[in-house]
TIZAVEX-28319 format. One record per residue (C-alpha): x negated, z negated, y; residue number from 0. Coordinates in steps of 0.001 Angstrom, whole numbers, padded with zeros to 6 digits. Layout:
BEGIN
<rec><x>X</x><z>Z</z><y>Y</y><seq>NUM</seq></rec>
...
***
This chain:
BEGIN
<rec><x>-085129</x><z>-030749</z><y>012744</y><seq>0</seq></rec>
<rec><x>-081943</x><z>-032590</z><y>009933</y><seq>1</seq></rec>
<rec><x>-081410</x><z>-029964</z><y>007303</y><seq>2</seq></rec>
<rec><x>-078299</x><z>-029743</z><y>006476</y><seq>3</seq></rec>
<rec><x>-077250</x><z>-030143</z><y>003069</y><seq>4</seq></rec>
<rec><x>-073369</x><z>-028093</z><y>002157</y><seq>5</seq></rec>
<rec><x>-071890</x><z>-026315</z><y>-001237</y><seq>6</seq></rec>
<rec><x>-072180</x><z>-022353</z><y>-002185</y><seq>7</seq></rec>
<rec><x>-068182</x><z>-021300</z><y>-003037</y><seq>8</seq></rec>
<rec><x>-069889</x><z>-020501</z><y>-005847</y><seq>9</seq></rec>
<rec><x>-070209</x><z>-023422</z><y>-007438</y><seq>10</seq></rec>
<rec><x>-066459</x><z>-023230</z><y>-008112</y><seq>11</seq></rec>
<rec><x>-065105</x><z>-019754</z><y>-008626</y><seq>12</seq></rec>
<rec><x>-062006</x><z>-020882</z><y>-010296</y><seq>13</seq></rec>
<rec><x>-061033</x><z>-022630</z><y>-007281</y><seq>14</seq></rec>
<rec><x>-059516</x><z>-020541</z><y>-003345</y><seq>15</seq></rec>
<rec><x>-060872</x><z>-020998</z><y>-000308</y><seq>16</seq></rec>
<rec><x>-058279</x><z>-023562</z><y>000679</y><seq>17</seq></rec>
<rec><x>-059302</x><z>-026105</z><y>-001992</y><seq>18</seq></rec>
<rec><x>-063228</x><z>-025392</z><y>-001227</y><seq>19</seq></rec>
<rec><x>-062947</x><z>-026580</z><y>002188</y><seq>20</seq></rec>
<rec><x>-060925</x><z>-029226</z><y>002432</y><seq>21</seq></rec>
<rec><x>-063453</x><z>-030385</z><y>-001261</y><seq>22</seq></rec>
<rec><x>-066570</x><z>-030235</z><y>000269</y><seq>23</seq></rec>
<rec><x>-065020</x><z>-031889</z><y>003714</y><seq>24</seq></rec>
<rec><x>-064165</x><z>-034410</z><y>001791</y><seq>25</seq></rec>
<rec><x>-067353</x><z>-035358</z><y>000221</y><seq>26</seq></rec>
<rec><x>-069056</x><z>-035909</z><y>002909</y><seq>27</seq></rec>
<rec><x>-070841</x><z>-032334</z><y>002577</y><seq>28</seq></rec>
<rec><x>-071634</x><z>-030494</z><y>006362</y><seq>29</seq></rec>
<rec><x>-071944</x><z>-026574</z><y>005877</y><seq>30</seq></rec>
<rec><x>-070257</x><z>-024454</z><y>003081</y><seq>31</seq></rec>
<rec><x>-071950</x><z>-020466</z><y>001778</y><seq>32</seq></rec>
<rec><x>-069096</x><z>-017859</z><y>000837</y><seq>33</seq></rec>
<rec><x>-070031</x><z>-016312</z><y>-002391</y><seq>34</seq></rec>
<rec><x>-069266</x><z>-012923</z><y>-001577</y><seq>35</seq></rec>
<rec><x>-067906</x><z>-012093</z><y>-005253</y><seq>36</seq></rec>
<rec><x>-064638</x><z>-014030</z><y>-005418</y><seq>37</seq></rec>
<rec><x>-064057</x><z>-016025</z><y>-002622</y><seq>38</seq></rec>
<rec><x>-065103</x><z>-013773</z><y>000607</y><seq>39</seq></rec>
<rec><x>-064869</x><z>-010289</z><y>-000589</y><seq>40</seq></rec>
<rec><x>-066765</x><z>-007642</z><y>001777</y><seq>41</seq></rec>
<rec><x>-066143</x><z>-004909</z><y>003775</y><seq>42</seq></rec>
<rec><x>-062401</x><z>-007742</z><y>003775</y><seq>43</seq></rec>
<rec><x>-062604</x><z>-008962</z><y>007826</y><seq>44</seq></rec>
<rec><x>-059345</x><z>-009866</z><y>008097</y><seq>45</seq></rec>
<rec><x>-060191</x><z>-013034</z><y>005404</y><seq>46</seq></rec>
<rec><x>-063434</x><z>-013659</z><y>006360</y><seq>47</seq></rec>
<rec><x>-061677</x><z>-014220</z><y>009192</y><seq>48</seq></rec>
<rec><x>-059168</x><z>-016751</z><y>007796</y><seq>49</seq></rec>
<rec><x>-061853</x><z>-018865</z><y>005815</y><seq>50</seq></rec>
<rec><x>-063658</x><z>-018773</z><y>008477</y><seq>51</seq></rec>
<rec><x>-060722</x><z>-020928</z><y>010423</y><seq>52</seq></rec>
<rec><x>-060012</x><z>-022723</z><y>007547</y><seq>53</seq></rec>
<rec><x>-063984</x><z>-023918</z><y>007263</y><seq>54</seq></rec>
<rec><x>-064217</x><z>-024887</z><y>010556</y><seq>55</seq></rec>
<rec><x>-060345</x><z>-026679</z><y>010244</y><seq>56</seq></rec>
<rec><x>-062037</x><z>-028709</z><y>007500</y><seq>57</seq></rec>
<rec><x>-064712</x><z>-030213</z><y>009714</y><seq>58</seq></rec>
<rec><x>-067606</x><z>-027490</z><y>008253</y><seq>59</seq></rec>
<rec><x>-069935</x><z>-024598</z><y>009967</y><seq>60</seq></rec>
<rec><x>-070809</x><z>-022114</z><y>007519</y><seq>61</seq></rec>
<rec><x>-073107</x><z>-021688</z><y>006303</y><seq>62</seq></rec>
<rec><x>-074192</x><z>-018209</z><y>004989</y><seq>63</seq></rec>
<rec><x>-072571</x><z>-015147</z><y>003052</y><seq>64</seq></rec>
<rec><x>-073872</x><z>-016066</z><y>-000745</y><seq>65</seq></rec>
<rec><x>-073682</x><z>-011360</z><y>-000593</y><seq>66</seq></rec>
<rec><x>-074692</x><z>-008855</z><y>-004319</y><seq>67</seq></rec>
<rec><x>-075848</x><z>-006601</z><y>-002468</y><seq>68</seq></rec>
<rec><x>-079400</x><z>-005141</z><y>-004505</y><seq>69</seq></rec>
<rec><x>-081184</x><z>-003383</z><y>-002762</y><seq>70</seq></rec>
<rec><x>-080231</x><z>-000203</z><y>-004076</y><seq>71</seq></rec>
<rec><x>-081469</x><z>002647</z><y>-002806</y><seq>72</seq></rec>
<rec><x>-077550</x><z>004427</z><y>-001905</y><seq>73</seq></rec>
<rec><x>-076254</x><z>001148</z><y>-001655</y><seq>74</seq></rec>
<rec><x>-073872</x><z>000155</z><y>000809</y><seq>75</seq></rec>
<rec><x>-074777</x><z>-002508</z><y>003617</y><seq>76</seq></rec>
<rec><x>-072554</x><z>-002365</z><y>006540</y><seq>77</seq></rec>
<rec><x>-069035</x><z>-004427</z><y>004151</y><seq>78</seq></rec>
<rec><x>-071547</x><z>-007163</z><y>003390</y><seq>79</seq></rec>
<rec><x>-071984</x><z>-007047</z><y>007632</y><seq>80</seq></rec>
<rec><x>-068449</x><z>-006188</z><y>008513</y><seq>81</seq></rec>
<rec><x>-067256</x><z>-009387</z><y>005943</y><seq>82</seq></rec>
<rec><x>-070486</x><z>-011936</z><y>006772</y><seq>83</seq></rec>
<rec><x>-069823</x><z>-011406</z><y>010809</y><seq>84</seq></rec>
<rec><x>-065847</x><z>-012025</z><y>010967</y><seq>85</seq></rec>
<rec><x>-067403</x><z>-015312</z><y>008873</y><seq>86</seq></rec>
<rec><x>-069496</x><z>-016592</z><y>011865</y><seq>87</seq></rec>
<rec><x>-072677</x><z>-016375</z><y>008782</y><seq>88</seq></rec>
<rec><x>-075737</x><z>-015697</z><y>010559</y><seq>89</seq></rec>
<rec><x>-077658</x><z>-015124</z><y>007585</y><seq>90</seq></rec>
<rec><x>-076717</x><z>-013368</z><y>004238</y><seq>91</seq></rec>
<rec><x>-078561</x><z>-013209</z><y>000795</y><seq>92</seq></rec>
<rec><x>-079681</x><z>-010583</z><y>-000543</y><seq>93</seq></rec>
<rec><x>-081496</x><z>-009634</z><y>-003903</y><seq>94</seq></rec>
<rec><x>-084756</x><z>-008201</z><y>-004769</y><seq>95</seq></rec>
<rec><x>-083685</x><z>-005247</z><y>-006877</y><seq>96</seq></rec>
<rec><x>-082697</x><z>-006087</z><y>-010388</y><seq>97</seq></rec>
<rec><x>-085868</x><z>-005575</z><y>-011952</y><seq>98</seq></rec>
<rec><x>-088663</x><z>-008647</z><y>-012499</y><seq>99</seq></rec>
<rec><x>-091948</x><z>-007954</z><y>-010562</y><seq>100</seq></rec>
<rec><x>-094056</x><z>-007406</z><y>-014080</y><seq>101</seq></rec>
<rec><x>-091392</x><z>-004562</z><y>-015266</y><seq>102</seq></rec>
<rec><x>-091174</x><z>-002905</z><y>-011561</y><seq>103</seq></rec>
<rec><x>-093274</x><z>000487</z><y>-011329</y><seq>104</seq></rec>
<rec><x>-094652</x><z>001241</z><y>-007595</y><seq>105</seq></rec>
<rec><x>-092483</x><z>003547</z><y>-006756</y><seq>106</seq></rec>
<rec><x>-089689</x><z>000934</z><y>-007797</y><seq>107</seq></rec>
<rec><x>-090527</x><z>-001834</z><y>-005493</y><seq>108</seq></rec>
<rec><x>-091374</x><z>000228</z><y>-002961</y><seq>109</seq></rec>
<rec><x>-087931</x><z>001444</z><y>-003102</y><seq>110</seq></rec>
<rec><x>-086980</x><z>-001936</z><y>-002517</y><seq>111</seq></rec>
<rec><x>-089178</x><z>-002191</z><y>-000058</y><seq>112</seq></rec>
<rec><x>-087942</x><z>000643</z><y>001986</y><seq>113</seq></rec>
<rec><x>-084266</x><z>000182</z><y>001522</y><seq>114</seq></rec>
<rec><x>-084928</x><z>-004014</z><y>002626</y><seq>115</seq></rec>
<rec><x>-086411</x><z>-002904</z><y>005883</y><seq>116</seq></rec>
<rec><x>-083631</x><z>-000667</z><y>007204</y><seq>117</seq></rec>
<rec><x>-080958</x><z>-003856</z><y>005355</y><seq>118</seq></rec>
<rec><x>-082847</x><z>-005898</z><y>008061</y><seq>119</seq></rec>
<rec><x>-083521</x><z>-004357</z><y>010832</y><seq>120</seq></rec>
<rec><x>-079147</x><z>-002713</z><y>010885</y><seq>121</seq></rec>
<rec><x>-078197</x><z>-006635</z><y>010423</y><seq>122</seq></rec>
<rec><x>-080630</x><z>-007559</z><y>013425</y><seq>123</seq></rec>
<rec><x>-078654</x><z>-005155</z><y>014828</y><seq>124</seq></rec>
<rec><x>-075567</x><z>-007768</z><y>014592</y><seq>125</seq></rec>
<rec><x>-077551</x><z>-011122</z><y>014782</y><seq>126</seq></rec>
<rec><x>-077643</x><z>-011751</z><y>011076</y><seq>127</seq></rec>
<rec><x>-080947</x><z>-012331</z><y>008942</y><seq>128</seq></rec>
<rec><x>-081673</x><z>-011686</z><y>006022</y><seq>129</seq></rec>
<rec><x>-082788</x><z>-014159</z><y>003235</y><seq>130</seq></rec>
<rec><x>-083592</x><z>-013696</z><y>-000402</y><seq>131</seq></rec>
<rec><x>-082356</x><z>-014867</z><y>-003513</y><seq>132</seq></rec>
<rec><x>-085382</x><z>-015810</z><y>-005680</y><seq>133</seq></rec>
<rec><x>-083755</x><z>-015615</z><y>-008963</y><seq>134</seq></rec>
<rec><x>-085504</x><z>-014013</z><y>-012178</y><seq>135</seq></rec>
<rec><x>-085042</x><z>-010532</z><y>-013145</y><seq>136</seq></rec>
<rec><x>-085393</x><z>-009718</z><y>-009513</y><seq>137</seq></rec>
<rec><x>-088808</x><z>-008462</z><y>-006934</y><seq>138</seq></rec>
<rec><x>-088788</x><z>-012509</z><y>-005651</y><seq>139</seq></rec>
<rec><x>-089228</x><z>-013949</z><y>-009323</y><seq>140</seq></rec>
<rec><x>-092462</x><z>-016076</z><y>-008528</y><seq>141</seq></rec>
<rec><x>-093671</x><z>-017516</z><y>-005819</y><seq>142</seq></rec>
<rec><x>-096545</x><z>-014554</z><y>-005655</y><seq>143</seq></rec>
<rec><x>-094178</x><z>-012412</z><y>-006025</y><seq>144</seq></rec>
<rec><x>-092006</x><z>-013473</z><y>-002907</y><seq>145</seq></rec>
<rec><x>-094531</x><z>-013953</z><y>000019</y><seq>146</seq></rec>
<rec><x>-095484</x><z>-010071</z><y>-001389</y><seq>147</seq></rec>
<rec><x>-091808</x><z>-008793</z><y>-000961</y><seq>148</seq></rec>
<rec><x>-091801</x><z>-010953</z><y>002460</y><seq>149</seq></rec>
<rec><x>-095779</x><z>-009687</z><y>003441</y><seq>150</seq></rec>
<rec><x>-094147</x><z>-005601</z><y>002778</y><seq>151</seq></rec>
<rec><x>-090856</x><z>-005570</z><y>004731</y><seq>152</seq></rec>
<rec><x>-091160</x><z>-007681</z><y>007661</y><seq>153</seq></rec>
<rec><x>-091287</x><z>-011684</z><y>009419</y><seq>154</seq></rec>
<rec><x>-087543</x><z>-011659</z><y>009489</y><seq>155</seq></rec>
<rec><x>-086281</x><z>-011436</z><y>006028</y><seq>156</seq></rec>
<rec><x>-086934</x><z>-015091</z><y>004575</y><seq>157</seq></rec>
<rec><x>-086666</x><z>-016371</z><y>001072</y><seq>158</seq></rec>
<rec><x>-083794</x><z>-019241</z><y>-000794</y><seq>159</seq></rec>
<rec><x>-085426</x><z>-020874</z><y>-002873</y><seq>160</seq></rec>
<rec><x>-084000</x><z>-022987</z><y>-005929</y><seq>161</seq></rec>
<rec><x>-085847</x><z>-024343</z><y>-009880</y><seq>162</seq></rec>
<rec><x>-087245</x><z>-021557</z><y>-012120</y><seq>163</seq></rec>
<rec><x>-085546</x><z>-022792</z><y>-015473</y><seq>164</seq></rec>
<rec><x>-088387</x><z>-024385</z><y>-017419</y><seq>165</seq></rec>
<rec><x>-090781</x><z>-025073</z><y>-015231</y><seq>166</seq></rec>
<rec><x>-091401</x><z>-029246</z><y>-014607</y><seq>167</seq></rec>
<rec><x>-091119</x><z>-031199</z><y>-011930</y><seq>168</seq></rec>
<rec><x>-094523</x><z>-030326</z><y>-010773</y><seq>169</seq></rec>
<rec><x>-095069</x><z>-026750</z><y>-011230</y><seq>170</seq></rec>
<rec><x>-091387</x><z>-026545</z><y>-009265</y><seq>171</seq></rec>
<rec><x>-092711</x><z>-028799</z><y>-007018</y><seq>172</seq></rec>
<rec><x>-095878</x><z>-026741</z><y>-006245</y><seq>173</seq></rec>
<rec><x>-093522</x><z>-023202</z><y>-006163</y><seq>174</seq></rec>
<rec><x>-092055</x><z>-024378</z><y>-003641</y><seq>175</seq></rec>
<rec><x>-094154</x><z>-025687</z><y>-001101</y><seq>176</seq></rec>
<rec><x>-096419</x><z>-021816</z><y>-001484</y><seq>177</seq></rec>
<rec><x>-092943</x><z>-020189</z><y>-000192</y><seq>178</seq></rec>
<rec><x>-091909</x><z>-023057</z><y>002054</y><seq>179</seq></rec>
<rec><x>-092841</x><z>-021357</z><y>005298</y><seq>180</seq></rec>
<rec><x>-090647</x><z>-018851</z><y>005072</y><seq>181</seq></rec>
<rec><x>-087584</x><z>-020583</z><y>002466</y><seq>182</seq></rec>
<rec><x>-084609</x><z>-020824</z><y>005202</y><seq>183</seq></rec>
<rec><x>-082357</x><z>-022422</z><y>002950</y><seq>184</seq></rec>
<rec><x>-082214</x><z>-024710</z><y>-001209</y><seq>185</seq></rec>
<rec><x>-079874</x><z>-024184</z><y>-004247</y><seq>186</seq></rec>
<rec><x>-079707</x><z>-027426</z><y>-005627</y><seq>187</seq></rec>
<rec><x>-078925</x><z>-027773</z><y>-009175</y><seq>188</seq></rec>
<rec><x>-080402</x><z>-029363</z><y>-011655</y><seq>189</seq></rec>
<rec><x>-081295</x><z>-028480</z><y>-014609</y><seq>190</seq></rec>
<rec><x>-083407</x><z>-029135</z><y>-017876</y><seq>191</seq></rec>
<rec><x>-084989</x><z>-028242</z><y>-020046</y><seq>192</seq></rec>
<rec><x>-083416</x><z>-024518</z><y>-019631</y><seq>193</seq></rec>
<rec><x>-080278</x><z>-024250</z><y>-018496</y><seq>194</seq></rec>
<rec><x>-078607</x><z>-026933</z><y>-019460</y><seq>195</seq></rec>
<rec><x>-076485</x><z>-028715</z><y>-016443</y><seq>196</seq></rec>
<rec><x>-077427</x><z>-032282</z><y>-015000</y><seq>197</seq></rec>
<rec><x>-076415</x><z>-034689</z><y>-012462</y><seq>198</seq></rec>
<rec><x>-078910</x><z>-034350</z><y>-009798</y><seq>199</seq></rec>
<rec><x>-079933</x><z>-037554</z><y>-010295</y><seq>200</seq></rec>
<rec><x>-081397</x><z>-036925</z><y>-013790</y><seq>201</seq></rec>
<rec><x>-084140</x><z>-034495</z><y>-011703</y><seq>202</seq></rec>
<rec><x>-084262</x><z>-037107</z><y>-009407</y><seq>203</seq></rec>
<rec><x>-087565</x><z>-037379</z><y>-008727</y><seq>204</seq></rec>
<rec><x>-087840</x><z>-033735</z><y>-008495</y><seq>205</seq></rec>
<rec><x>-084884</x><z>-033503</z><y>-005466</y><seq>206</seq></rec>
<rec><x>-087349</x><z>-036937</z><y>-003621</y><seq>207</seq></rec>
<rec><x>-090418</x><z>-035041</z><y>-003225</y><seq>208</seq></rec>
<rec><x>-088875</x><z>-031304</z><y>-003133</y><seq>209</seq></rec>
<rec><x>-087151</x><z>-033082</z><y>000391</y><seq>210</seq></rec>
<rec><x>-089844</x><z>-035545</z><y>001356</y><seq>211</seq></rec>
<rec><x>-092104</x><z>-032032</z><y>001036</y><seq>212</seq></rec>
<rec><x>-089228</x><z>-029853</z><y>003144</y><seq>213</seq></rec>
<rec><x>-089127</x><z>-032772</z><y>006020</y><seq>214</seq></rec>
<rec><x>-092967</x><z>-032197</z><y>006292</y><seq>215</seq></rec>
<rec><x>-092906</x><z>-028247</z><y>006749</y><seq>216</seq></rec>
<rec><x>-093279</x><z>-027826</z><y>011022</y><seq>217</seq></rec>
<rec><x>-090326</x><z>-026140</z><y>010237</y><seq>218</seq></rec>
<rec><x>-088259</x><z>-027625</z><y>007135</y><seq>219</seq></rec>
<rec><x>-085218</x><z>-024875</z><y>005839</y><seq>220</seq></rec>
<rec><x>-082285</x><z>-025158</z><y>007463</y><seq>221</seq></rec>
<rec><x>-079721</x><z>-025817</z><y>004353</y><seq>222</seq></rec>
<rec><x>-079681</x><z>-027746</z><y>000883</y><seq>223</seq></rec>
<rec><x>-077038</x><z>-025766</z><y>-000787</y><seq>224</seq></rec>
<rec><x>-075412</x><z>-027820</z><y>-004183</y><seq>225</seq></rec>
<rec><x>-075038</x><z>-024876</z><y>-006726</y><seq>226</seq></rec>
<rec><x>-073741</x><z>-026251</z><y>-010011</y><seq>227</seq></rec>
<rec><x>-072500</x><z>-029427</z><y>-011357</y><seq>228</seq></rec>
<rec><x>-071695</x><z>-029528</z><y>-014619</y><seq>229</seq></rec>
<rec><x>-069216</x><z>-028563</z><y>-016140</y><seq>230</seq></rec>
<rec><x>-067812</x><z>-026510</z><y>-012588</y><seq>231</seq></rec>
<rec><x>-066556</x><z>-030234</z><y>-012506</y><seq>232</seq></rec>
<rec><x>-065107</x><z>-030649</z><y>-008959</y><seq>233</seq></rec>
<rec><x>-064195</x><z>-034176</z><y>-009882</y><seq>234</seq></rec>
<rec><x>-067859</x><z>-034807</z><y>-009875</y><seq>235</seq></rec>
<rec><x>-069143</x><z>-033214</z><y>-006225</y><seq>236</seq></rec>
<rec><x>-068110</x><z>-036287</z><y>-004468</y><seq>237</seq></rec>
<rec><x>-071236</x><z>-038164</z><y>-006507</y><seq>238</seq></rec>
<rec><x>-073726</x><z>-035032</z><y>-006134</y><seq>239</seq></rec>
<rec><x>-072661</x><z>-034406</z><y>-002751</y><seq>240</seq></rec>
<rec><x>-073741</x><z>-038818</z><y>-002773</y><seq>241</seq></rec>
<rec><x>-077041</x><z>-038401</z><y>-004265</y><seq>242</seq></rec>
<rec><x>-077869</x><z>-035018</z><y>-001730</y><seq>243</seq></rec>
<rec><x>-077268</x><z>-037486</z><y>000626</y><seq>244</seq></rec>
<rec><x>-079299</x><z>-040182</z><y>-000559</y><seq>245</seq></rec>
<rec><x>-081651</x><z>-037925</z><y>-001049</y><seq>246</seq></rec>
<rec><x>-081986</x><z>-036225</z><y>002446</y><seq>247</seq></rec>
<rec><x>-081683</x><z>-040272</z><y>004030</y><seq>248</seq></rec>
<rec><x>-084597</x><z>-040939</z><y>002171</y><seq>249</seq></rec>
<rec><x>-087100</x><z>-037986</z><y>003336</y><seq>250</seq></rec>
<rec><x>-086749</x><z>-039269</z><y>006348</y><seq>251</seq></rec>
<rec><x>-088080</x><z>-042730</z><y>005848</y><seq>252</seq></rec>
<rec><x>-091059</x><z>-041339</z><y>004427</y><seq>253</seq></rec>
***
């Protein structure tokens, strides 16, 4: 299976969907994950359907819907699923609470697991799968924490992966390989040494090795999605997309 390359729309929150879709197409990308904070508001399926149409008109596919569902006990998922369904997204990215795994109490952990189980059931009824954001300050902040959460919630939940802030190439690659079998998408960006935004090529060795590792998986991630460019500059998208295509093509020859 070829890994699709694409863009997270939140990379350019300052642009409209009408600007983002042709920008991504011109850059040679294939899919877009539309974010729910600005571009595709939850609970507005009419707008989601419009954005689905403009995505297809640009020759692209919808990768997923990037939600900010945090698995709160009384937090509704239905408006998010309404928008995802109208968008044509079969995967919704969700967050595992608002507390890092070392700080969460057993009750907090159990509540998030229970809510995620219910959310997975609700999404599955619509043919939609959920995937965790791999991120600090949540219960999905380390490979060990992610694997524990996935085991407790069930096989219908997957995860995203992105480099942990401050992790060396070797550590980041090891973290990816630990969760690779349950990873459905990768967020691609180069931050170093902390949150300084670099061009992809400036951590090219990491991404070359990661794509090679992903290709070696029996079930590789479906999508590799650009997220963050230096200065949020749309003018950099074409060259960053070209670097992403190169990493993918190099992995095919290894």
